[in-house]
All heavy atoms as an XYZ file, in Angstrom:
736
protein
N       0.846     -1.178     -0.010
C      -0.028     -0.013      0.006
C       0.882      1.237      0.011
O       1.892      1.300      0.715
C      -0.930     -0.001      1.206
C      -1.678      1.307      1.328
S      -3.372      1.350      1.807
C      -3.549      0.232      3.103
N       0.502      2.223     -0.793
C       1.244      3.455     -0.882
C       0.840      4.386      0.292
O      -0.166      4.150      0.976
C       0.961      4.141     -2.222
C       1.554      3.319     -3.318
C       1.274      3.699     -4.754
C       0.712      5.008     -5.040
N       0.622      5.316     -6.440
N       1.594      5.440      0.503
C       1.362      6.339      1.647
C      -0.025      6.916      1.639
O      -0.623      7.121      2.680
C       2.367      7.487      1.647
C       3.799      7.088      1.856
C       4.479      6.584      0.614
O       3.886      6.498     -0.449
O       5.666      6.262      0.738
N      -0.546      7.256      0.480
C      -1.819      7.972      0.413
C      -3.022      7.083      0.025
O      -4.051      7.535     -0.299
C      -1.715      9.124     -0.575
C      -1.060      8.765     -1.888
C      -1.793      8.252     -2.942
C       0.285      8.999     -2.060
C      -1.174      7.908     -4.132
C       0.922      8.651     -3.240
C       0.164      8.134     -4.275
O       0.790      7.778     -5.463
N      -2.813      5.756      0.134
C      -3.945      4.853     -0.080
C      -3.592      3.729     -1.020
O      -2.531      3.702     -1.615
N      -4.517      2.789     -1.142
C      -4.264      1.616     -2.024
C      -4.233      2.007     -3.509
O      -4.846      2.968     -3.891
C      -5.439      0.699     -1.725
C      -6.492      1.588     -1.213
C      -5.829      2.729     -0.526
N      -3.516      1.212     -4.268
C      -3.397      1.446     -5.678
C      -3.112      0.114     -6.342
O      -2.704     -0.839     -5.691
C      -2.307      2.455     -5.963
C      -2.443      3.123     -7.345
O      -3.330      2.718     -8.120
O      -1.680      4.042     -7.635
N      -3.265      0.033     -7.644
C      -2.977     -1.187     -8.383
C      -2.066     -0.833     -9.554
O      -2.309      0.119    -10.256
C      -4.244     -1.837     -8.906
C      -5.179     -2.253     -7.826
N      -5.049     -3.380     -7.103
C      -6.291     -1.639     -7.345
C      -6.001     -3.502     -6.211
N      -6.772     -2.438     -6.328
N      -1.037     -1.612     -9.711
C      -0.142     -1.493    -10.893
C      -0.062     -2.906    -11.469
O       0.105     -3.883    -10.753
C       1.268     -1.011    -10.479
C       2.180     -0.939    -11.679
C       1.203      0.314     -9.790
N      -0.200     -3.000    -12.788
C      -0.218     -4.275    -13.450
C       0.972     -4.409    -14.386
O       1.461     -3.457    -14.970
C      -1.518     -4.437    -14.251
C      -2.750     -4.359    -13.381
C      -3.425     -3.173    -13.188
C      -3.207     -5.515    -12.785
C      -4.556     -3.119    -12.385
C      -4.351     -5.474    -11.976
C      -4.996     -4.265    -11.789
O      -6.108     -4.222    -10.986
N       1.447     -5.633    -14.523
C       2.456     -5.961    -15.527
C       2.118     -7.326    -16.081
O       1.379     -8.099    -15.477
C       3.894     -5.956    -14.915
C       4.068     -6.841    -13.743
C       4.376     -8.190    -13.894
C       3.882     -6.359    -12.467
C       4.570     -9.010    -12.821
C       4.052     -7.188    -11.348
C       4.372     -8.520    -11.555
N       2.606     -7.602    -17.272
C       2.292     -8.881    -17.946
C       3.433     -9.838    -17.783
O       4.605     -9.482    -18.074
C       1.971     -8.630    -19.399
C       0.807     -7.759    -19.594
C       0.467     -7.539    -21.045
N       1.674     -7.216    -21.828
C       1.616     -6.785    -23.055
N       0.487     -6.660    -23.684
N       2.758     -6.508    -23.675
N       3.154    -11.048    -17.340
C       4.169    -12.091    -17.243
C       4.770    -12.387    -18.616
O       5.933    -12.746    -18.696
C       3.628    -13.332    -16.603
C       3.519    -13.202    -15.101
O       4.185    -12.361    -14.508
N       2.700    -14.023    -14.484
N       3.979    -12.203    -19.662
C       4.521    -12.476    -21.022
C       5.634    -11.496    -21.343
O       6.572    -11.837    -22.102
C       3.406    -12.386    -22.066
O       2.810    -11.105    -22.061
N       5.576    -10.277    -20.834
C       6.675     -9.328    -21.058
C       7.931     -9.790    -20.334
O       9.025     -9.650    -20.857
C       6.286     -7.923    -20.576
C       5.239     -7.276    -21.447
O       5.090     -7.695    -22.600
O       4.551     -6.371    -20.966
N       7.773    -10.324    -19.152
C       8.929    -10.849    -18.396
C       9.512    -12.054    -19.156
O      10.718    -12.193    -19.233
C       8.534    -11.262    -16.982
C       8.004    -10.133    -16.083
C       7.524    -10.729    -14.777
C       9.051     -9.064    -15.876
N       8.628    -12.903    -19.684
C       9.077    -14.086    -20.398
C       9.808    -13.740    -21.679
O      10.577    -14.561    -22.211
C       7.902    -14.998    -20.667
N       9.626    -12.519    -22.201
C      10.315    -12.088    -23.425
C      11.737    -11.588    -23.133
O      12.480    -11.266    -24.035
C       9.529    -11.001    -24.112
N      12.089    -11.527    -21.849
C      13.420    -11.053    -21.441
C      14.492    -12.090    -21.694
O      14.243    -13.280    -21.773
C      13.399    -10.669    -19.981
O      12.440     -9.678    -19.736
N      15.737    -11.639    -21.693
C      16.877    -12.529    -21.826
C      17.413    -12.772    -20.430
O      17.904    -11.862    -19.748
C      17.948    -11.948    -22.718
C      19.107    -12.855    -22.923
C      20.162    -12.264    -23.862
C      21.294    -13.246    -23.972
N      22.443    -12.662    -24.615
N      17.439    -14.021    -19.973
C      17.938    -14.334    -18.597
C      19.456    -14.148    -18.469
O      20.168    -14.237    -19.426
C      17.565    -15.792    -18.397
C      16.645    -16.158    -19.508
C      16.883    -15.185    -20.609
N      19.853    -13.822    -17.256
C      21.257    -13.763    -16.886
C      21.447    -14.781    -15.787
O      20.927    -14.623    -14.686
C      21.635    -12.356    -16.335
O      21.337    -11.389    -17.339
C      23.103    -12.274    -16.002
N      22.129    -15.903    -16.110
C      22.229    -16.974    -15.133
C      20.834    -17.543    -14.824
O      20.152    -17.963    -15.751
N      20.466    -17.556    -13.580
C      19.137    -18.067    -13.164
C      18.130    -16.935    -12.946
O      17.111    -17.157    -12.298
C      19.267    -18.909    -11.884
C      20.026    -20.181    -12.144
O      20.019    -20.669    -13.293
O      20.621    -20.735    -11.181
N      18.448    -15.726    -13.433
C      17.635    -14.544    -13.111
C      17.295    -13.770    -14.356
O      18.071    -13.677    -15.303
C      18.428    -13.621    -12.177
O      18.840    -14.355    -11.014
C      17.580    -12.453    -11.707
N      16.100    -13.205    -14.374
C      15.676    -12.207    -15.359
C      15.809    -10.886    -14.652
O      15.115    -10.624    -13.676
C      14.241    -12.466    -15.858
C      13.795    -11.293    -16.700
C      14.144    -13.770    -16.624
N      16.730    -10.021    -15.120
C      16.948     -8.735    -14.512
C      16.181     -7.655    -15.245
O      16.133     -7.613    -16.460
C      18.449     -8.366    -14.514
C      19.258     -9.297    -13.637
C      20.724     -8.904    -13.583
O      21.230     -8.359    -14.581
O      21.314     -9.165    -12.519
N      15.530     -6.784    -14.460
C      14.668     -5.750    -14.973
C      15.223     -4.384    -14.536
O      15.589     -4.185    -13.374
C      13.231     -5.869    -14.395
C      12.655     -7.259    -14.674
C      12.330     -4.752    -14.914
C      12.422     -7.566    -16.117
N      15.287     -3.421    -15.461
C      15.558     -2.020    -15.095
C      14.214     -1.308    -15.046
O      13.450     -1.362    -15.971
C      16.472     -1.371    -16.134
O      17.749     -2.014    -16.098
C      16.668      0.129    -15.807
N      13.949     -0.691    -13.888
C      12.693     -0.002    -13.667
C      12.868      1.443    -14.082
O      13.712      2.145    -13.563
C      12.355     -0.068    -12.150
C      11.071      0.636    -11.802
C       9.916     -0.063    -11.675
C      11.083      1.996    -11.551
C       8.725      0.587    -11.346
C       9.910      2.656    -11.204
C       8.734      1.953    -11.093
N      12.114      1.903    -15.097
C      12.140      3.277    -15.566
C      10.844      3.977    -15.160
O       9.757      3.412    -15.283
C      12.225      3.347    -17.103
C      13.554      2.923    -17.641
C      13.753      1.649    -18.121
C      14.598      3.807    -17.716
C      14.975      1.248    -18.621
C      15.847      3.419    -18.208
C      16.009      2.161    -18.682
N      10.971      5.222    -14.685
C       9.785      5.999    -14.350
C      10.125      7.475    -14.519
O      11.294      7.860    -14.612
C       9.359      5.716    -12.886
C       7.877      6.032    -12.659
O       7.220      6.582    -13.569
O       7.397      5.750    -11.539
N       9.081      8.326    -14.554
C       9.324      9.740    -14.787
C       9.799     10.461    -13.542
O      10.799     11.169    -13.571
C       8.112     10.410    -15.394
C       6.829     10.233    -14.579
O       6.851      9.488    -13.579
O       5.812     10.858    -14.928
N       9.107     10.304    -12.399
C       9.411     11.063    -11.211
C       9.587     10.174     -9.992
O       8.753      9.301     -9.733
C       8.341     12.120    -10.926
C       8.288     13.134    -12.066
C       8.603     12.846     -9.595
C       7.189     14.148    -11.939
N      10.628     10.400     -9.222
C      10.797      9.736     -7.929
C      10.504     10.777     -6.842
O      11.194     11.791     -6.737
C      12.239      9.243     -7.748
C      12.609      8.683     -6.375
C      11.640      7.584     -5.929
C      14.029      8.198     -6.332
N       9.422     10.522     -6.107
C       9.030     11.372     -5.015
C       9.108     10.588     -3.730
O      10.156     10.461     -3.124
C       7.640     11.976     -5.272
N       8.001      9.959     -3.335
C       7.984      9.169     -2.115
C       8.489      7.748     -2.322
O       8.835      7.087     -1.356
C       6.590      9.109     -1.496
O       5.722      8.417     -2.438
C       6.048     10.488     -1.210
N       8.502      7.256     -3.541
C       9.021      5.936     -3.828
C       8.007      4.814     -3.662
O       8.325      3.649     -3.863
N       6.770      5.134     -3.272
C       5.791      4.113     -2.995
C       5.426      3.222     -4.168
O       5.355      2.030     -4.039
N       5.198      3.835     -5.329
C       4.856      3.050     -6.513
C       5.996      2.164     -6.939
O       5.834      0.963     -7.204
C       4.445      3.986     -7.670
O       3.315      4.787     -7.248
C       4.082      3.195     -8.904
N       7.224      2.720     -7.034
C       8.384      1.956     -7.460
C       8.670      0.814     -6.479
O       8.958     -0.313     -6.905
C       9.584      2.855     -7.594
N       8.549      1.081     -5.191
C       8.813      0.069     -4.193
C       7.795     -1.075     -4.322
O       8.129     -2.266     -4.305
C       8.781      0.625     -2.789
C       9.103     -0.406     -1.730
C       9.060      0.180     -0.321
C       9.378     -0.940      0.665
N       8.942     -0.602      2.002
N       6.514     -0.751     -4.414
C       5.471     -1.743     -4.556
C       5.640     -2.606     -5.796
O       5.505     -3.838     -5.722
N       5.946     -1.981     -6.907
C       6.117     -2.737     -8.153
C       7.379     -3.599     -8.076
O       7.376     -4.765     -8.499
C       6.180     -1.809     -9.325
C       6.184     -2.469    -10.715
C       4.980     -3.395    -10.867
C       6.154     -1.424    -11.794
N       8.449     -3.059     -7.516
C       9.680     -3.849     -7.396
C       9.459     -5.065     -6.509
O       9.925     -6.167     -6.840
C      10.818     -2.992     -6.853
N       8.771     -4.891     -5.407
C       8.505     -6.048     -4.508
C       7.647     -7.085     -5.228
O       7.876     -8.276     -5.085
C       7.815     -5.565     -3.246
C       8.779     -4.803     -2.323
C       8.139     -4.139     -1.108
O       6.854     -4.049     -1.077
O       8.848     -3.750     -0.195
N       6.685     -6.638     -6.036
C       5.863     -7.552     -6.789
C       6.678     -8.306     -7.846
O       6.547     -9.519     -8.040
N       7.503     -7.561     -8.551
C       8.346     -8.185     -9.592
C       9.340     -9.185     -8.985
O       9.531    -10.260     -9.483
C       9.098     -7.124    -10.397
C       8.260     -6.346    -11.385
C       9.037     -5.112    -11.843
C       7.848     -7.223    -12.552
N       9.965     -8.776     -7.875
C      10.972     -9.621     -7.257
C      10.372    -10.903     -6.656
O      11.106    -11.851     -6.390
C      11.741     -8.851     -6.140
C      12.718     -7.847     -6.734
O      13.058     -7.869     -7.900
N      13.174     -6.932     -5.880
N       9.082    -10.952     -6.497
C       8.409    -12.157     -6.002
C       7.997    -13.095     -7.117
O       7.479    -14.186     -6.855
C       7.188    -11.755     -5.170
N       8.218    -12.693     -8.365
C       7.752    -13.494     -9.513
C       8.775    -14.550     -9.944
O       9.970    -14.430     -9.705
C       7.516    -12.533    -10.709
C       6.407    -11.566    -10.519
C       5.098    -12.263    -10.306
O       4.657    -13.113    -11.085
N       4.414    -11.903     -9.222
N       8.255    -15.540    -10.582
C       9.034    -16.542    -11.296
C       8.517    -16.533    -12.721
O       7.330    -16.288    -12.962
C       8.833    -17.942    -10.717
C       9.112    -18.058     -9.247
C      10.583    -18.272     -8.974
C      10.783    -18.574     -7.523
N      12.120    -18.379     -7.123
N       9.375    -16.732    -13.694
C       8.990    -16.750    -15.059
C       9.615    -17.953    -15.725
O      10.734    -18.347    -15.413
C       9.344    -15.415    -15.764
C      10.837    -15.222    -15.813
C       8.770    -15.332    -17.134
N       8.880    -18.576    -16.671
C       9.381    -19.721    -17.390
C       9.746    -19.299    -18.802
O       8.935    -18.742    -19.547
C       8.333    -20.866    -17.408
C       8.116    -21.315    -15.948
C       8.807    -22.002    -18.287
C       7.073    -22.365    -15.784
N      11.005    -19.529    -19.156
C      11.530    -19.217    -20.480
C      12.203    -20.473    -21.024
O      13.103    -21.003    -20.382
C      12.526    -18.051    -20.425
C      11.900    -16.793    -19.826
C      13.107    -17.756    -21.815
C      12.860    -15.664    -19.537
N      11.711    -20.909    -22.169
C      12.296    -22.122    -22.762
C      12.202    -23.329    -21.883
O      13.070    -24.192    -21.877
N      11.136    -23.420    -21.094
C      10.941    -24.568    -20.188
C      11.700    -24.511    -18.865
O      11.577    -25.412    -18.050
N      12.474    -23.458    -18.626
C      13.238    -23.327    -17.414
C      12.668    -22.164    -16.582
O      12.330    -21.115    -17.127
C      14.702    -23.091    -17.710
C      15.579    -22.971    -16.478
C      17.040    -22.801    -16.762
C      17.795    -22.650    -15.473
N      19.149    -22.203    -15.657
N      12.632    -22.365    -15.258
C      12.109    -21.337    -14.357
C      13.225    -20.382    -13.916
O      14.335    -20.835    -13.553
C      11.466    -21.985    -13.152
C      10.811    -20.973    -12.215
C      10.103    -21.646    -11.059
O      10.771    -21.956    -10.061
O       8.890    -21.837    -11.189
N      12.945    -19.083    -13.964
C      13.892    -18.048    -13.539
C      13.256    -17.158    -12.508
O      12.015    -16.921    -12.573
C      14.293    -17.174    -14.750
C      15.045    -17.898    -15.826
C      14.359    -18.561    -16.862
C      16.405    -17.996    -15.794
C      15.033    -19.233    -17.851
C      17.111    -18.680    -16.789
C      16.381    -19.284    -17.809
O      17.082    -19.988    -18.768
N      14.060    -16.625    -11.608
C      13.561    -15.608    -10.678
C      13.661    -14.258    -11.386
O      14.427    -14.077    -12.321
C      14.392    -15.567     -9.385
O      15.767    -15.305     -9.689
C      14.315    -16.873     -8.613
N      12.873    -13.301    -10.915
C      12.877    -11.956    -11.466
C      13.503    -11.039    -10.435
O      13.257    -11.156     -9.254
C      11.432    -11.480    -11.801
C      11.424    -10.073    -12.312
C      10.794    -12.443    -12.809
N      14.347    -10.105    -10.896
C      15.074     -9.188    -10.006
C      15.122     -7.814    -10.604
O      15.547     -7.657    -11.784
C      16.489     -9.707     -9.735
C      17.367     -8.749     -9.027
C      17.446     -9.104     -7.535
C      18.489     -8.249     -6.821
N      17.909     -7.156     -6.111
N      14.673     -6.820     -9.872
C      14.856     -5.417    -10.309
C      16.323     -5.099    -10.111
O      16.849     -5.125     -9.026
C      13.969     -4.450     -9.543
C      14.298     -3.005     -9.882
C      12.490     -4.718     -9.831
N      17.031     -4.871    -11.219
C      18.458     -4.617    -11.225
C      18.789     -3.191    -10.784
O      19.756     -2.975    -10.075
C      19.025     -4.886    -12.605
C      20.492     -4.643    -12.744
C      20.996     -4.991    -14.133
C      20.711     -3.832    -15.079
N      21.355     -3.963    -16.352
N      18.008     -2.216    -11.256
C      18.187     -0.824    -10.856
C      16.950     -0.011    -11.198
O      16.070     -0.475    -11.918
C      19.430     -0.209    -11.534
C      19.508     -0.371    -13.018
O      18.526     -0.846    -13.649
O      20.531     -0.046    -13.629
N      16.902      1.151    -10.573
C      15.805      2.124    -10.810
C      16.390      3.306    -11.556
O      17.429      3.805    -11.192
C      15.233      2.625     -9.491
C      14.572      1.567     -8.631
C      15.271      0.954     -7.604
C      13.270      1.260     -8.822
C      14.672     -0.001     -6.821
C      12.658      0.284     -8.015
C      13.369     -0.331     -7.032
N      15.722      3.774    -12.586
C      16.142      4.941    -13.338
C      14.946      5.907    -13.441
O      13.872      5.496    -13.900
C      16.648      4.570    -14.739
C      17.045      5.834    -15.493
C      17.799      3.576    -14.656
N      15.162      7.144    -12.996
C      14.124      8.172    -13.009
C      14.596      9.370    -13.819
O      15.781      9.698    -13.809
C      13.770      8.630    -11.599
C      13.202      7.515    -10.735
C      14.035      6.773     -9.955
C      11.858      7.233    -10.768
C      13.529      5.733     -9.196
C      11.343      6.207     -9.995
C      12.141      5.440     -9.206
N      13.652     10.027    -14.501
C      13.967     11.240    -15.196
C      14.241     12.350    -14.157
O      15.253     13.059    -14.233
C      12.845     11.641    -16.142
C      13.030     12.946    -16.894
C      14.265     12.889    -17.750
C      11.791     13.249    -17.686
N      13.347     12.498    -13.203
C      13.430     13.573    -12.201
C      13.312     12.970    -10.799
O      12.456     12.114    -10.560
C      12.310     14.613    -12.388
C      12.347     15.664    -11.307
C      12.372     15.239    -13.766
N      14.120     13.427     -9.871
C      14.050     13.036     -8.490
C      13.848     14.263     -7.618
O      14.606     15.244     -7.740
C      15.315     12.312     -8.057
C      15.312     11.891     -6.602
C      16.549     11.110     -6.186
O      17.307     10.709     -7.062
O      16.728     10.940     -4.968
N      12.837     14.237     -6.752
C      12.631     15.307     -5.797
C      13.464     14.948     -4.567
O      13.145     14.065     -3.790
C      11.148     15.489     -5.459
C      10.328     15.749     -6.736
C      10.954     16.608     -4.424
C       8.837     15.756     -6.548
N      14.556     15.663     -4.392
C      15.548     15.302     -3.394
C      15.062     15.447     -1.959
O      15.580     14.806     -1.054
C      16.839     16.117     -3.571
C      17.595     15.718     -4.848
O      17.477     14.571     -5.272
O      18.299     16.589     -5.385
N      14.087     16.305     -1.705
C      13.594     16.557     -0.368
C      12.638     15.475      0.152
O      12.244     15.500      1.311
C      12.897     17.897     -0.301
C      13.806     19.052     -0.620
O      15.017     18.937     -0.348
O      13.324     20.053     -1.171
N      12.279     14.531     -0.682
C      11.367     13.481     -0.315
C      12.119     12.154     -0.145
O      13.206     11.985     -0.689
C      10.252     13.338     -1.351
C       9.351     14.611     -1.446
C       8.320     14.427     -2.560
C       8.650     14.872     -0.132
N      11.530     11.184      0.572
C      12.280      9.971      0.969
C      12.318      8.827     -0.060
O      12.684      7.722      0.303
C      11.520      9.535      2.211
C      10.098      9.915      1.935
C      10.223     11.227      1.217
N      12.023      9.085     -1.280
C      11.958      8.018     -2.278
C      13.237      7.210     -2.420
O      13.249      5.971     -2.418
N      14.359      7.905     -2.545
C      15.645      7.209     -2.750
C      15.935      6.282     -1.571
O      16.362      5.137     -1.756
C      16.760      8.239     -2.915
C      18.145      7.569     -3.059
C      19.216      8.618     -3.338
N      19.119      9.121     -4.676
C      19.761      8.650     -5.721
N      20.580      7.598     -5.581
N      19.641      9.145     -6.924
N      15.731      6.756     -0.339
C      16.025      5.939      0.823
C      15.171      4.648      0.829
O      15.660      3.606      1.288
C      15.764      6.748      2.109
N      13.926      4.746      0.360
C      13.078      3.553      0.316
C      13.557      2.510     -0.692
O      13.331      1.333     -0.534
C      11.639      3.927     -0.062
C      10.841      4.479      1.071
C       9.411      4.678      0.588
C       8.633      5.347      1.685
N       7.307      5.722      1.207
N      14.159      2.968     -1.763
C      14.491      2.076     -2.867
C      15.926      1.517     -2.823
O      16.177      0.476     -3.392
C      14.268      2.812     -4.191
C      12.845      3.332     -4.478
C      12.800      4.071     -5.774
C      11.854      2.189     -4.388
N      16.829      2.242     -2.197
C      18.224      1.814     -2.220
C      18.466      0.437     -1.611
O      19.439     -0.219     -1.969
C      19.110      2.875     -1.533
C      19.263      4.112     -2.366
C      20.139      5.175     -1.704
O      20.079      5.323     -0.489
O      20.857      5.837     -2.476
N      17.619      0.011     -0.720
C      17.761     -1.343     -0.166
C      17.340     -2.427     -1.133
O      17.623     -3.611     -0.931
N      16.635     -2.059     -2.219
C      16.196     -2.999     -3.217
C      17.181     -3.076     -4.391
O      17.562     -4.149     -4.818
C      14.790     -2.629     -3.708
C      13.779     -2.623     -2.544
C      14.329     -3.536     -4.842
C      12.434     -2.048     -2.863
N      17.567     -1.906     -4.869
C      18.480     -1.828     -6.039
C      19.045     -0.403     -6.141
O      18.480      0.525     -5.562
C      17.715     -2.189     -7.319
N      20.126     -0.226     -6.870
C      20.662      1.140     -7.039
C      19.678      2.060     -7.715
O      18.845      1.630     -8.532
C      21.900      0.898     -7.959
C      22.244     -0.538     -7.786
C      20.952     -1.251     -7.510
N      19.735      3.345     -7.331
C      18.817      4.379     -7.856
C      19.630      5.391     -8.656
O      20.648      5.884     -8.183
C      18.081      5.104     -6.698
C      17.177      6.189     -7.230
C      17.301      4.098     -5.866
N      19.158      5.687     -9.863
C      19.793      6.681    -10.728
C      18.731      7.712    -11.168
O      17.604      7.301    -11.496
C      20.407      6.033    -11.948
C      21.410      4.969    -11.632
C      21.807      4.164    -12.865
C      22.675      2.996    -12.427
N      22.804      2.013    -13.473
N      19.097      8.966    -11.154
C      18.166     10.016    -11.600
C      18.935     10.967    -12.510
O      20.082     11.315    -12.226
C      17.603     10.800    -10.401
O      16.894      9.899     -9.552
N      18.266     11.436    -13.562
C      18.894     12.337    -14.525
C      18.866     13.788    -14.033
O      19.796     14.541    -14.242
C      18.245     12.228    -15.890
C      18.332     10.848    -16.504
C      17.554     10.800    -17.814
C      19.781     10.455    -16.754
N      17.757     14.186    -13.370
C      17.603     15.562    -12.899
C      17.217     15.537    -11.431
O      16.368     14.726    -11.037
C      16.499     16.265    -13.720
C      16.843     16.306    -15.202
C      16.241     17.678    -13.169
C      15.696     16.720    -16.066
N      17.820     16.381    -10.648
C      17.501     16.500     -9.225
C      16.876     17.871     -8.953
O      17.426     18.872     -9.412
C      18.754     16.328     -8.359
C      19.313     14.931     -8.402
N      18.984     13.990     -7.444
C      20.123     14.334     -9.314
C      19.614     12.855     -7.768
N      20.305     13.053     -8.864
N      15.752     17.912     -8.250
C      15.120     19.154     -7.884
C      14.802     19.163     -6.401
O      14.719     18.070     -5.775
C      13.815     19.406     -8.706
C      14.092     19.533    -10.173
C      12.788     18.315     -8.452
N      14.667     20.364     -5.825
C      14.261     20.478     -4.459
C      12.899     21.143     -4.410
O      12.536     21.859     -5.352
C      15.249     21.331     -3.642
O      15.333     22.617     -4.208
C      16.622     20.654     -3.605
N      12.166     20.899     -3.356
C      10.796     21.479     -3.255
C      10.814     22.987     -3.053
O       9.928     23.648     -3.445
C      10.045     20.806     -2.100
C       9.631     19.407     -2.367
C       8.738     18.870     -1.283
O       9.291     18.493     -0.265
O       7.529     18.846     -1.482
N      11.860     23.470     -2.395
C      11.923     24.903     -2.086
C      12.211     25.719     -3.268
O      11.922     26.689     -3.698
């Protein structure tokens, strides 16, 4: 659940199955426009990291390899929430003030 209430984000397992595995893992780079509180990215990453996908008859785990954002609001706690899951990269940093 996100800070301001429940929400739903969907992804297709067929998209994961179209990935190229690395070892026993399918690695995903999470792209989004804005990193603020990190609730959406964290929820989706936790959901993805709990998935298994079958490619060519073999089962692979799914792992968010890194997060990439266009803009990060530095005054909000998004980065701190996500760094325990995967590295965070942002192209532009802004402050609220």
